[in-house]
Structure formats: C-alpha cells, structure tokens
N, C-alpha and C positions, 0 to 999 in steps of 0.2 A: 802586827800587834797594836799599833796606834790606831789604825783604821778600824780594827775590830772594837777597840775600846770606845772610840767615838760613836760607832754604831750602837753600842750598848747604852751609852749615855742618851742618845737620841731616842732609843726605844723606851728608856726609863721616863723621859720627858713625856712621850706620847701616852705612856701608861699612868701618868699622874704622879710620878715620883721624880720630879725634876731636880737636877743639881745646878740649874741655872734658870733665869726667868723664862717661862714658857714662850713668851713672845719673841725670844731669840730664834725659835723654830717656827712658831705659828705666826707668820707675818706675810705681807704681800709679796716679798721677794722670794721666799721659798714656795709660796703658792704659785707664783708665775713660773718658777723653774719646773715644778711638778707638771704644770699644764703643758708647757712647751715640750718637755721631755715626752709626754704622752703623744702629742701630735707628731713628733719626730719618729716615734716608733710605730705609728699606725698610719699607713697610707690610705688610699681610697679617696673619698670625697674631699674636696678642697675647702679649707677654712682659712680665715685670715692669719692664723698662726701655724699653718702647715708649711714646713720647709719644702722647697723645690728640690729636684734631684741635684745632688752635689752641694747643696747648702748645708750649713751648720748653724748652731746657735751658741750664744755665749751670754752669760749674766755678768753684770757689773762692768761692762766695757766702757772705755773712755773714747768719746768721739772728738775728732779734731775741730778746732775753732778757727774761724777766719779773723778773729780778733785777739790773737795771742800777742804778748808783749813785743813791740818793735825795738825797744831799748830798755835799759834799766830804769825803773820808776815810771814806766808808761802809765799815765793816769787813766787811759781809756781801756787798758787791756783786761782780759779775763782769762781764766784757765779753761781747760777742756771740759766738755760736758759729759756727765755720767749717764749711762743708759741702763735701766733695769734689765732689759733683755734686747738682744739683736738677733735676727734671723737673716741669713743671706750668704753670699759668696764673699768671704773676707778672711783675713788672717789677723791673729792677735800677736803683738810683739812680745816684749818682755812680760811674762806672766805677773810680775810684781807691779807693773804699771798698767797692763791690760789695754794698751793703745790699739785702736782698730784701724786697719788699712783695707780698704775695699779693693777687690780685684778689678782690673780694667775691663774684663768681660763679664762682670757680675750681671746676673739676671734677676736677682732678688736682693732687696735691702729694706728690711722692716725693723723699725725701732719701736719697742713697747715700753710703756710706763704703767706699772701696777700701783693701784691705790686702794686703800680701805676707807679711811675717814678724812685724810688730808686732801687739800687742793693741790694743784700743780704748784711747784715752788715759785717764789717770787723772783724778782730781778737780781742781777749781780750788783756788787757794791758800786761799780762805776756807772751803772745804768739800771736804776730801780724798776723801770718800766719793762725791761727786757726779760720777760718771764720764761718759764720752762718750755712752753709750747714754741715760742719764737726761737729760743736758743736751740732746741732740738732740731727743728727744721733747718735752721741756718747751718748747724753743724753737719747735718746730712748733706746739704748742698756743698759744703767744704770738703767732705769725704769724697763726694762725686768728682769735684774739681781736681783733688790731688790724684785720684785714680785715672783722670781723663775719661771718665765714664759718662756718656751722654744720658741725661735723665730720660729722654724719649726711648732709649734702647733698653730700659729696665722693664722686665715683665711685671714685677711687683715692687712698687715703691710706696711705702706707707709708714705713717706714724699713728700708733694705736694707743689709746688710753683705756685700760681695763679697770673697772671699778664696780662697786655694788650698784644694783639697779636703782636703789633708792637715791643714791647720789646722782645718777644720771637723770632720774626723773626730776630732781631738784634743779637741774640745769647748771650744776656746779662747773662743768667743763665747757659748756656750750660757747660762751663768749671767748674764753681764753684760747680755745682751739679753732675758732672760726678763721678760715683762710685770710679774709680781709684784715682781721685784727692782727694775725701773724705778720702779714705783709707790712702793715703800718708800723708795727713795733721794730721790725728789722730795718725798715727804711729809716726810721728815726735813729737807730743805732749807727747805720752807715753814714748818716749826715754829720755825725760828730767827727768823722774822719776827713771832712772838707775835701771830698773828691777822691781820696785814696782808695776807697772800696766801691766806688760807683761801678766800675767794670765788673767786679765780682758780683755785685747785686744784679746787674743787667744780664750777664752771661751765664751765671750759675744759680743764683738764688731764685730769680723769677721763673726760669724754666723748671727748676725743681718744684716750686710751689704750684705751678700749673699742672704738673704731672702727678704730684704726690696725693695719696689718699689719706686724709686726716679724719679719723673717726673714733668714736667711743664704743666700747663693747662692755657688756655686763658680765661679771663673774658667773651669775646665775645661768645666762644663756650659754656661756662657754662650757660650764659643767654639764648642762643638759645635753649639749652636742656630744660630749664625751660619753655620757651615760647611754645615749641612743645607740652608739656603736659598741660600747663596752660597759655594761651595767655594773660589773664588779668594781672596775676602776672608777667609774662615775660615783659610786657610793662612797668609796674611800676618799676621793678628792672632795666630794661634797662635805664629808665629815671634817676634813682638814680645813675647809673654808669656814665651816661653822665655828671651829675653834679659833680661827683668825678673827672672827667677828665677836668673840666673847668679850665684849666691852674692852677692846684692846687699847685702852688709854690709861695704863697705871700711872704714868707720869703726872696725870691730872686727877689722880685718885678716881679714875673712871668717870669723871664728871660728864654728863650727857650733853652732846651737841644735838642740834636739830636733826642732822643726818643719822645719828645713832638712834634717836627716837624712831625715825622712819625705818632704820635697819631692823629694829626689834619688831615693828609691825610686819615688815616683809618676812621676817623669820617665822612669825606666827602663821602667816598665810601659807608658807612653805610646809610647816609642820602639820597643819590641818589637812593639807592636800596630799601628803606623803604617807601612805599606809604602812610603810616600813618603820616609821617613827612611832614609838609607843609612849614615851615620856620625854618631856622637855626639861632640861636642867639649865638654870641660869646661874652664872658665876661671874665674878669680876676678875680681870687680869691682875696678877700680882697678889700680894698678901696684905696690903694696907686698906683696901676698900672693896666692897661689893659694888656700890655706886654711891658717890658722894654728891648726889643731887645734880641739878642742871649746871652746865658751864655758865657761870655768872657773867662772864664777859659778853655773852650774847644779849644780856638785858640792856646794855648801853644803847642799843638801837631803839628801845621802846620810847615813843614820843606821843602816841595818841591812843584813845580808848580801844581802838580795834586791835592794836598790838597786844594788849593785855587779854582782851576777850578771845582773840584767836589763839593765843598761847594756851590759855586754860581749856579752851574747846579742844585743841589738839591733844593736850594732856589727857583729857577724858577719852579721846579716841584711842590713843595708844594704850592707856591702862585698861580700858574696857576690852580691847582686842586681846590682850594677854589674859585678862580675867575670864573671857568667854571662850578661850581655847578649848576645843573639844577633847583634849588629851590632858592627863595629869601634868602638873608643873611643880618643880622643886627649886627653891632658891637656896643655893649653897653660899653661905655668907661668912666672909671674914672681914674684920676691920669695920670701917665706916659704912653704915647703911642709913643714909640720911636724905631728907628732902624727897626728890623724885625717886631715889633708890629705895627709900622706905615705902613709897607708894607702890612701886613695882613689886617689892617683896610681899606686900599685903595682897597683891593680886594673885600670888602663887598659892597652890594648894598646900604645900609643905614649906617650912622654913627651917633648915638645919644650919646651926651657927657654931662658930668656934668661940672659945672663952674671951677672945679679944674683941668681940663685936661691940659696936656702939650704935644704938638705934634711936632715931628720933627725927623730929621736924623742927629744927631750931630757928624758924623764920622770924619769931618775935625778937631774936637776938641778932640775926644776921641781916636780913633784907627788908623786913617790914611788909612782906606780901601776905597772901592768904591761900589756903587750900580750896579746892573746888568742893562743892557739896558731895560729889561722889566719893572723894577721898575722905571727907569727914565721916561718911557712912561706913566706909571700910574700917576706919579706926574705931568708931563707936561700936560697931557690931562685933569687933574682935576684943577690945579691951574695956569697953563701957564708957559712958559719958564722963565719969569722974576722972578716970585715968587719962582720957583724951584731953580734958581741960588741963590736967597736970602737965602733960607733955608740951602742949602749946603755950600755956601761960608762963611756965618756968623756962622753956626753951632748953631743957636739959636733955642729955642723952642717957639712955638706960643701958645697962650692961647685960650680959648673957643670963645670969640667974634671975634678975628682976624681969627681964623680958620673957623668960620661960614661965615664970610664975604668973605673969599677966596674960599669957596665952599667945604672945607674939611668936615665940619659937617652939617648934615641936620637940627638938632635941638639941643638946649642947654636946659637941664632939671635939675632942682634942685636934689641933690643927693637922697633925701628921696622919690622922685617920679620917678627916672630914670628907675627902674625896671618895675614899673607899666606902665609907658608910653611906654616902649619897648614892653611889652606884649600886650598892646592895639594895637600898630602898627602891631605887628606880627599877631594878631587875625584879624585885618582889612584886611591885605594882604591875609591871609589864606582863608578868605571868598569870595575872588574874583576868576574869571575864571583862573584856573591854566595854561591852554595852552596860553592864552593871555599874562600872566605874563612871561611865559617861552620864548615865541617868542619875546617879547619886550626886555627881558634881552639879548637874543642872538643877536638881531638886533643891540643894542647899543654896544655890545662887538665886533661885526664885524666891526663897524665903528672905534672903538678904535684900533682894530688890524691892520688897514691900516697904523698906525704910527709905527708898530713894525719893528724893524731892526734885522738882524742876530746878535747874541751875538759875540762880539769880545774879543779875549783872551788878547790882548795887554794891554788894560786898567786895567783888573783885575790883571794881573801879575805885571804891573808897580807898583801897590799899595801893593798887598799882599806879594810880594817877596822883598819888600824894607826894609831897616834898620828902616825907620820910623814906619812901621807896627809893627815890633818886639818891638820897643820902646813904641809904643802906648799900646800894650797888657801888657807889663811889668809895665808901669806907671799906667794903670788902676787898675791892680791887687794889686799894691803897694800903691794905693791911693795917687799918686803924679801927678804933672803936667808934661806932656811929653815934651821932648826937641827935637823939629823937626830939621832935617838937610837937608831935600829935597833929601835924598839918599835912 
C-alpha cells in the first residue's frame, strides 16, 4: 500500500504535478542510482560503473575513517565519510547507519561521487584542507585495511567523479582529484597525529593511492554509452538528466553560476544535434524564480578590465547560442526573471508566465553595471526604446499584465496550469512543419540582426571598473543599500 502510494507520488512529480519540490527526485543522487542500476542489469561491454560478477551496489553508504575519535573530545577526530555510490564486494551493516564492510577477498571496490553544479565538498572542521577527494581515498584505504585486503589484489579499485561535461571542461575537479594533491592532503592530516598514523599511511594509504584509478566521467558520455546499447533507456535517462539540469539551484533563486552558463550552452548543442528533440523548454527549479540573474558572489573576483570584457563576451556567446538554436524555444516563467534570466528569456521564441512573475533588469539599483549591446537590441526590438529606458532608468520590475501588454509575455497562465499549457504549446509546435518553423525563426532573427551594432568596450569598462560597481557588489552581498558616488 505505502510502496504503491510512493510510486504514485513519484509519477505525479515526473508528470509535472509534484506534491514535493521536484529536485527531491531530479537530482544527482537519483540520477546516479538510475545509471548504476542500468549497468547492473546489462552485462556485456565493461564500463567504469559495471559491477563484476558477485558484486553489488549501494547508495549513501558510509565509509570507515582512519581518523575516528580516540577519546571523548578528540580535537583531531572526524566522522565516517558518505559515498554517493559504491560498487563492489562488501556488506552493509545496520541499514539505519549504512556502514560498509569490505569483503577480505573483494575483487572490486569502486566509490562514485555524483555532481551537477557543486564542487567536491571542502575539508572537515578539524582539518579544513582535507577535502572530499582526500577523505574518500583515505577512507577506501581504511576499508581495505579493516578487511585485510591487499590493494594490489583488487581487480578494480577506483574513485570516480561523475559531473556535467561543462564542469569537467572547466577543470573544476582536476586539481582536487590529482593523485599528488590527494597524497599531500592526507600526509598533512597524518602529521597532526605526531607519528600515530605513519604506519597506516605507509602500509595502507600509499599502496592504495598507487593502485587506485582516480578519474572524472561526464554524465553525457555515460548516458551515450547506455543509449548505444539500449536506445529506449538512454532516451529516458537523458530526459531525467535534463530535468536535473533544469536550473537546479532554487535555494539561490536559480542564480546562474559560470558552470550553469556553460551547461546551458552544452544543452543547446545537444538539442541541435538530437533529431528526436523538437522543442526546448526552459524552466527554473522551484516556484520562486525562473532565473534571478548571475550569482553575484562571483563578481568579487573581478579586478581588471579583462574580467569585465570576458564576462560580457561570454554572456553574448551563451545568449546568442540560445537565440540561434535551430529549434523552437519556450521559457516557462514563474517568479523572478531578472538580469541574466531576463536576457535568456528574451532569447526564447515564446515566454509563458504565471501571474506572480516579476521581470526586469534592475542593475541601476543593485550593481551599477550595464547590459551588452546585444541585450539592449533584444529589449529595444521587443518593447521599444521608451520602455527600455523606463526599465533601466527606474530599475523597477514589471508584473505579468504589464509585461504581456508590452510584448514580453505571450500568455499569462495560472500556476497550476502553467506546465500543462507549456507542454500543450510545445506539442502543437512539434506537430507542425519543422523546416517552415526553422525558416521563419531564421527570417525574424535576420530582421532583428539588422539592429545589431558592434560591441563597444568603453561602456562596459565605464561601469565595471568603477567604484560604484565594487560598492554595488559589496552592498548586495552585505544586504544593504549601495551608496552611489558616480565614480
């Protein structure tokens, strides 16, 4: 009874009628479980996540640590380390604690960490430098020690990080997961024990590090491997992955990080290359925001003109890629649609919004920066010069009805029907002649492009290199009103 009801709730979430936040289901943990489960059920070619005969897999296991408390109040101690996924020959103790014990004759021990937009976690309270990569490999060494299992006797010993290709291309995990960096961090952790852990480091950690395969895999390549053998499952898993990437940062009102910009670009590349996709729908996670602009904390690193120029050049690259997509795009908008989110919404062919939408580019009130010429063209061509000046000068946000009257939104739809109406529109468009739609989209874009001007650096640098911009960033992060000086 309970299992059936849980199944019904999950199906309702997948169908767009959730009774809990969708990212409870659409996240990297469930994505990893689905992927490992597929590899377990399909033999044949070997892949990094393929179980060996007799192996099992488990999600959310706890790995033993060599640095557990020696006594009450041990200031150096840490708890066990959590693993998103483990494949191998092991047992799990009390299901409530999920402690892992490796078999003495284990031939496979693979620990997997799944990521979407986050980095590997930072260090423990007592050792801030001792990050997730170092902790995981050290805990694997301790699991081997407790089982009396020689690392050289393991056929497959690996620590895998699975993440979007855009994150891997950014080199986000390269340094943290480098073997020499892992060794240095664990060595420093051992030194705090004044010789007590030296034998463990020599006899177990170093042999484990020499033998272990530490590498990063992309979700895209993994899904492609599944689709090669099982196209139907590959399509479903790819769809699930797409939902996981759906601006899955509601806690920050879906504010865009650099990696999310790259993720959107990669998504557009994928959509254009996949003939099965007829329409792309963009939405934000949760109900409070479509996208609430760029993650402001990232601006703290801006110190020279190249930072500003590269940022705006990249903004143009990402927005232009979405705008030039060869297939129709629909922005399904709830809540805040501001800054970079407004720019991306303007790049879409249709914008369907709920009555709670708030649209605008309040940079004159928040940061003191400026839009690119391309984004000015998008605004002016859609709402006209006068309304564009109104939005920028006053820094106000417009609501649903005013936005529809101005031409920003195609339709206003009640929240409970917004997703259904968006899918209806997508299906209606997908059923029409694709070449006609593509040609019409290109024709309109060519007309708009006639307004395009060359980007000019002087306006960007005037704002981004100013004292006002630095004040705007600081004030935003400190949650206070900025004090503008005009310098």
